[in-house]
N, C-alpha and C positions, 0 to 999 in steps of 0.2 A: 576463624575463613577458609582456610584454605580446606581442611578436614570438611566443611558443608559440603562446599562442593562437591568434594568430591564422593558425598555418601550421595548427593542428587545424582551427579552419573554415573555410579555404577546401576543404579536402580533402573536405569537402562540399556538395555543387555542386549551386549556387546552382540559386533558377527563373528565368523570364527574364520569364512573364506566369503572371497567376491568370484561375484561371475559377470559373465555378460548377458546382458539383458536387453539387445536392440538385436531388431530381425521384422520380418514381415511385417506379423504382427503391429509392430510399434510404429509400423509406414504407413497399414491400413487405419488403426486409428488416429492417426493424422489428418488422414482424410477424411474420414465419418466424423472429425470435432470439427474441421476444416467447412465440409459446408454443405452439415447439419445442423452442428452446435453454436458458431459464431454468431451465424443471425441472429440466435435468441440469446446469446449473451449483451447484442449490442442493443436490443429491444429495451429488456433488463435493464441497461443503462441507464437509459434513458428515462423509463419509468418508475424505477426507484431509485437510480441515482448505484446502485450494485451489478458489474457485473456478474455472470455463472460463472465465470473463470474457476472459482474453489469450485462452486458444487458440481460442476457440468462432467468435471473429471471424476469422481467417485459414476456418478449416470455411464459413466463410457467403460470406465471398469468394470464394472457392474454388468453393461452389458456384454464384453467380450468374454469374460469369463460365463458368461455363459451360455454363449458360441461355441469355446471350447468345450462345452460339458455337454451337449447336445452332438457335438464331433468326437467326441472321447480323445479328448486334450486336455492337458496341464497348461496350465501357465502359472511360469514358476512368480514369485514375489521381486524377483529380480527382472524379467518378462513386463510385469502387474508394475514398477518404481517406474521403467522406460516411458512405459503407456501413458503414465499421470503424470510426467514431465513432459512427451513429447508435446501431451492434449493441455497440458500449462501453459507451455513456451507458444501454441497454436491462436490459444486463443489471446494471450496477455498482448503476443506483439501484434493482433490482428486492432485488440482493440486500440495500439496507438492509433492505428488510421483514426483513429476519431478526431482527430487536432484537425483534420479536413474539418469536417462538421461544425468543432469550435471554432476554429479562427475564420471560418464561412462567418458564424455568430456575432467575433468579437468585433471584424472588420463593418459589418451594419446592426451591430447596435448602438443603442439610443448611449449611453456611455462615451464611444469611442464617437459619434459627435459632438455629445456635452466638450469631450475634454481635447476637440478637435486635433488629432491622433490617424482619425478614417487614412488617412490622402497617403500618410508617413509613414506605414508599415509595406517592408519592401515587397518583390514578388514573390521571392525565393521561403518568404513564410507564408502569403495567402493574395487570391487576386486583387486589384486594385476596387474599389467600390465604381460599382456600372459596370465589371466585368460581365462577358457575357456565361459565364460557367455561372454566375449565380443565378442568370434568369431559365438558363437550363437547366438549377440543379444538376450538374454533370460534375463527377470527382475527374472524368475521364477526358476532362475538355486543355484542351494544349495551355491553357493560363494555368495549370495547378502541377506541371512536369515539373519545372525548377520544385517545387514544395514535393514532392515523391521522390525525385535525384538525392534532396537533401538529408530525406529521410531515411531512404536506405543506406546513402552510408553510414551516416551517424548508428545506425542501430547494427549496422555490419563490426563497426569499431568498439558500441557497446560489448557484446560480447567476445571482444577480443580483449578486453577490462576486466569483464567477469574472468573466465577461464584465465587471467596471469595473476593481475593483482587479488583478485577476490580468490585465487585458492591459497599464493602465497600469505593469504594474509589467515588462510585458513587453518597453517602449517602451524602458523605461532599461536592462534585464539584453541584448537582444540587438541593436536596433535601433540604442543608444548605446555601451554597453564592447562590443558584439558578443563575445562570448563562444559557446564551441562548441559546449555542451548536447549532451557523448558520446554520451546512451543519447538523442536526438532521431532519430537514424538510423534507430534498429530496425524503429518501424513505418514510415519514409518510404521506407528501403531495401526491401520487403522489398512496400509495397505498388506500388513502381519495377522491382519485380522480376515482381509480376503483371500490372502492365497491359502485358508486355513480353516475356508468355509465347508466345506465336505466335512472336516472334520467338531465338527459345535465344538468347539472349543469358546473359553470365555469373552478372549475379543470378539466372534462371529457374534455372540449376543449383543457382549455393547454395544456394537453396531448396528444389529437390526431391530433396537429399543430407540436409537437415538435417529433411525431412517424412520423407524414408526412416529416417531415425535413430528420428525420436520416432515412426513405425508400428508398429517392432520392437520396441521398447521400454513402448511404451505394452498391445502383449499381454501383456506380463508382468508387468507392473507394476500393470495397472487391468482388463486384459481377464479374466485365471486366475482374480483372486480373485473378481470378479463371477459372471461364468458360473458357476464349479464352487458357488459359492453359492446361483447362483438353482436351481445341477443338481440336486447332491447336497444342500441344504442345511448343508455344507460349505464353509468358505473355502479356498483350497488357497492360501497365499500363496509365489511361489518368493523374492520379495525380502521382509521385513517389512514392513508399513506403517504411523507415516510414517517408521519408523527400528528402527537393531536396536539394545537396548540391551542395555551390555555392564558398565555402573556395578557390579552385584552382583557379577561375576563380576570387578573391578579394584578393588575396593572396600579389601582388604588392603595393596596394593602403593601403591594414592591414593587415600586418603580423601578423605572429602567432595568428589573430584572427579565432574563426571555428562558422563559419557563416552560416546557412541552415535554409530550409522556409518550416514547418511543415506546412503537409499535413491534418492535423488529422481535420474535423470540430469539435470535441470533446473537445477540447480548448478551443471552443470559449463560448461553454456550461459552460465552467469552469471558461471560465472569469467573465461569468453573475451574479455564487451562490457566488463568492467569495469576503471576506470584497473590496474592491475600497480601499485600502491604503493601503493593502495588494498587490493586482495588481501594483497599483503604484511605491512601493518603490520594487521588483521582475522589474518591464520596465527601476526603473533609474538605478538599479544596474548591471544588462546585459547591456546597452550601454556603461558605463561608467566599470562597470571593465570588459566587453569583446571588444568591439569594439572602448573604446579609450585610457585605462590604457595596454590590451597586446600588443598594437605593441608599446608603451614607455619601459614596460619592458624587450621586444627583444633587442630590440637597444642600452638597456644600460647593455643586457647583462644578465637578471632573467630569460628567459626564454630561453638554453642558447638547448636545443635540440629540439625544433622544427625548419625545416629542411622544404625549397621552393616545393611544392610538396604533401605534407602531405593531407589529406584531412578531413572532419569533428571529422571521430572519430578518427586519431591518433594524429588530433591537442592540443584535448581534452584532450589525453593521456599524451602528453608531455608538454603542460602546467601545467597537475595536478601534476606528477611529481617534474616538476622543481618550482611551487609555490605557485598552488592553492591548494595544498594537506595539503600545513602545513598553510600556512593562513586559510583555511579552519578549520585547527583546533582548531584556537584561536577563530575561530568566532565563533565555537560552543563552546566550553567553556566559551567566554564572556554568550551567550544565556542560558548556564544552568546556571552562575552563578546571572542572571541578573531575570530569570525566577525564579530562587529559591526566590529568595529577592522580586519581586511583587507580590507572589505568599503568603509568610509570612508576609508583609505586608496588603495586600487586607485581609486577612484573616483577620487580625489582628481590622480592620478598619469597616469590614462585620459585626461583633461580637459584635463589641464594639457601631456602630450604632445599634444592632440588641437589644442589652440591652439597650441602652438610648430611641428606640422608647415600650420597651418590646416586642416587634416580636420577643424571643429567640426560635431560634428552636432547641429543640435535635435529635442528627440523630439517637438515638433509637425509634424515632418514625418517623411511614412510612403512610401512606397515605391507609385508607384499602381496602382489597383485590385488590391489588396492583401484591399478590405473592411475597414479601420480608420474607427474611429468616432472624433471629435474626442475630444481626451483631457476636457477640460472635462467635458463631459459623461459619459463614462465616469465620473467623480470623483462627480459630480452623484447618479447611478446605488446609487452606494457609497452617499452620504449616508445617501441617501432610506433603503436598504433596512438600514443600522444602523440607524437610527428606533426601524425601524418592530420588528427584531429586541431594541430596547431594551423597546421599550414594553409589549412582551407577555413580555419577561421579568419586567419590575415585574411583571404585571400576575401568573403565577404567580408571584414571591417579592417582595413585596410587602416587609417587612422586611432586605430585602436590600436597600446602601447601593447608591443608585443612579450615585452618583459614581465607582463603580468601573467599573460597565459603560460607561460614558460613556467611560470611561480604558483599556479595554478593546477598547472598537470604533474609537476616530478617532487612538489612539497608537500602542497594544501591536500591533492587528492590522498597520498598513502596515510598521512596522519588520522586527516578524521576517519577515513574508511578502516581506520585497527582501532583506534576509539569507538564507532559503532560495532564494528563488530565485539569485541569485547560487554557492551553494555547489552548489545543479544544475545549472548553465549549466557551472559547471567543471569536480563531480564526478560528475552525474550523481544525487548523491544529498540532501537538503536535510538542516533542524538547525534546531533550535528551540527559545529560553530554556523547560530546562524544568518541568515543578511550580508552576510562578507562575498558571496556577486555584485546580489545590490547594492551595497556600501562604495566597490569597487570602483561598481559604473558611475557610483555618484561622486564621489571625491578626486577620482581621473577629473573631473569636469567633461567628460565626454560627452558632445553634445548629438542627437538622434534615436529616434526609436527599433534599430534595426539589430542594435546590441542585443538587448532583452533574448530575442532568438537567435543569435547566435550559438552555434557548437562551441560552446567554450566549455574547454578541457577540465574540468571539473565536476564532483561526483564524488556515491558513498556508496564503494565496492563491496559495503561490509555487512548487509544481506547475503553473500554470495558464501557467507562463510557456513549460515544456517545455512542454503542449499545444499552443502556440498556434506552437511554434517546427514541431513536426510536421508542422502543416497547412501554413506557411511551406515546407518543405521540397520538395511535393506540388505545389505553383503553385495553391491552393485555396483560393480566398475566404475571408472568415473570414466574411461573413456565411452564408454559407450552411451552415455548419456552427454559426451560432449560430442558424440555423433548424431542423438538424436535430435538435438538444442541446436545442432549446422542447422538440418535440414532444414527444421521446422523454418523456419526465417523465411526464407522465399515462396514456400507455401504459405506462409502465415501474409505477410507482403498481397500476395495474390490476391487471398480469398476477402481482407479487408477492405482492398479501396473494391473490388467486385459486391461484395453485400451495404457500405456501407450507399453507394452507388442509388444503388435498388433504393433503402431505406430510405434516401432522401429524396428522391425518384417520389416514392409516392404521397408528400407530404412536407411539409416546411416543419424546421425545428430549430428551432422548440417550439412545440404547437399544446394548446388543450390537450392531444393525444399522447402525450408525455409529459406526467406530470411532475417528475421530481426537474427535467431539466426546465419545464415554463417558469417551474417555485425560486431554481438555485443557479443558472446558468447568467440572469443578468447581475446578481452579486458576486460572481466571477469573475467577468465582464465589469466592472467596477476596481474590482480590487487591484486587475490585470490593468488598467486605465493608470490609478492611480500611482503603481510603481514604475510605469514605462512613461511617462509625464517627469516623473524626477528628472531624464535628461533634455528633454525639451526646451526651450527660449518658449517665457512669457505662462510660465505653467509652476505655481511657489506650490502648490496643493501640498506636493509631497511633502515640503520641508515642514508646512503648518501644522500635519497628523504628529511630526517625529518631536518630538520633550523629554530632553537632556535625562532630567531628572526624574523622570517615572522611567526612563531606561535604565536609571542607575542605581532607584529601585528595587528593582525586578532583579539584580544583581546583587546588589546585597544581600537581598533575603537569601540567594542561594548562598551566599562566601557567609552570610552563619549560621543558615540552617545544617549546614553540611558537618561541619565541625562540634558543631553541638549535636547531633546522632552521633557523631563517633566519639565521644566523649562519654554520653552517658548509655553505651552501647544501646543504641535504639536502632532497630531496621532503616538499611540508607533506602531501600525499595516503598519507603515513604512518602519519603522526598521527591524521589520524580514523580511519586503516585500524584503528591501535589502542583507540580511542574505540566505535568499532563494533562488533570481536571483542570486547570485553568486555561491552557492553552486547545483543548478541546468543548466538540459539546457535552453541558452539563445533563443532558439529556439521556447519555448514553451513561450518564455514572450509576445512580438508581437501582438499573436492572442488573449493573455489575457488581455490584451492593453484596446486592439481594442475594446473589449465587454462590458469592464467595463465604458470607455465615453460614450459610445455608450448608455449602459444601464442606467448611472447615468445623461446625458443629455440630452437626448430624449424620452428614454421610462418609465423611470419614473415622467419622466414632464409631458408624456402624459399618463399616469394611474395612479399619485401618486406613493412615493417613498414605501408608505405601502405594495399596491396592486404591485407591483412590485417585490419587495420581496418576496410577496408568491404564484408570479407568475412564477419564473426563477427554484426554488427545479424542479416543476411540468415540465419545458419546458425540462430540461438537461434529468429528465426523460425517459420521452417519447422515447426522438433525441435515450439513450441506445436502447431501445424499437426496434423501427425502424431497428435501423444499427443489432440489435440482430433478426430482423427475416430476413433481407436479409444473414446477415451471415452464421447463422443456416440452408437457405437451399441449398448455391453455403460449403458449408463442405459439407452435407451429400453425395453432390455427389461426390466431390471429394475423401471422405472417400471407395467411393462404385465402382469409376471406379480406387482406387488404390488396391483395394484389389483385386478387377477383372485383373486386368496386373499380379498379381502372378501367374495366374492359368494356366498352362502349356497346356492348348487348348481354 
């Protein structure tokens, strides 16, 4: 097992030196993203349910590289990566301000009225029903100021945790355990391809192939519906967005089965990149769990909520309430237990092997020039930021036990972050111990809705380890990334509030103008209200949908399947894939599986396994860039047209 990990990591090109990539190019790029791309990203999130934070960064990189060429300047891959990180931080943080828009809908949603909790939501979460802020559709209204202040504070403390605990865990999983982080090369290889674009290397050829596919598909998937709506006031969809619902057509043969066809080609490129056995496990669980098991559960009375005539979304909600919610809790608990066991045993074996071979690595030693900070200083930052979060949370919800906040901040978060980082290092996807926060709120007997939106000092910093690995693979100093991200936060908050206010002023959200929001936000509001009512009096709906025996079945499934796979030497990624398939959307499984089969049994044989594993991340990055070019063009036209229609002349 350790040899396989070392081989996979060795296929990734390791840097020999590290340089600072932060400068005026990154600052100008951040301003460009903030004022020109952020509004398009917001629009895409409302229309398609997926922002353009990933694809827009590639658009920005290509634009700035071309400008640099015209000015006879050259951008190093370190400068390109910092621009990539800076623009991504601005897009990601600005999107968080969308919580304003979601909360205004949640407070006024039919679900909040049905569960009778709309007037119990505290003012630092959202203005109360009937507030003037809703009538004016203004995020700059004073009723939103408490929410804005809390959001800014939590953003700042979140960055501290990222660069303290997240960094320390990266040192363990990457420097000591030498985990491969299979998805980290997507950004690193794409950036290297752009830096070598003038040299016509194989990276650049792969990137342009992916970008060409993205451009062609983007015209069909994004361009035609958006532009026809603007010109003819009628959407013409060549491919239905976000999926083609077949549930009603197959309900007589497959009752209670949420069946749909995913129309986004991006899932195919995801299937090229993800580990093969994880994809197989996802596909098998989606077929067995959804297509075969759901009809049996329906006929035996376990799926009592589903009724003929329900569509994909309604069927998923009904099945989620009756069975998969409880079963998913059990499988997630099982994954967490197995994850802790696997991480602990692997760390022990790795340590023993290095002691035996004389290759023991100290966590305090770091490569020279990488921009590392002392581990004790990083942990001190984490202690300070977590303590501040606990103080703020106790101030907002003084009746909640403070000892639980201390347990979350200093015990749970470090443990779960390490387990998640280790799984990300192995598979590209992390995990967590599910519903710990929710279960704690319920079991303490606390009454009130406020605790669900309080800044609880718990989280998963495991994702930070992959971010640091991406930075390392491009030979970029960690300190230059830190400077870029720190500057990106205030810029993101400003442009986020500004443009979400502008979009909300143009019309109600959600509405028919935003298909994804209109389709999925009611489902999100319903699920949110289910959780919130678990700590209110006079409503036992939550307790009715929690089925202990179904939780037990899910837990036992993982605990039995894991040792069986270890005993027979089967790929453990298959197990994680089955859990992922049961918890995710079944419509995603088919395109990923098809891509995995084609990649493994055709392209890998044609180009060799090692070469294909290097090509796929760059193809995926290029595809995202091509989609982004088309999307940004259409979004710019849409926003201009929407703004003009508001004028009285």
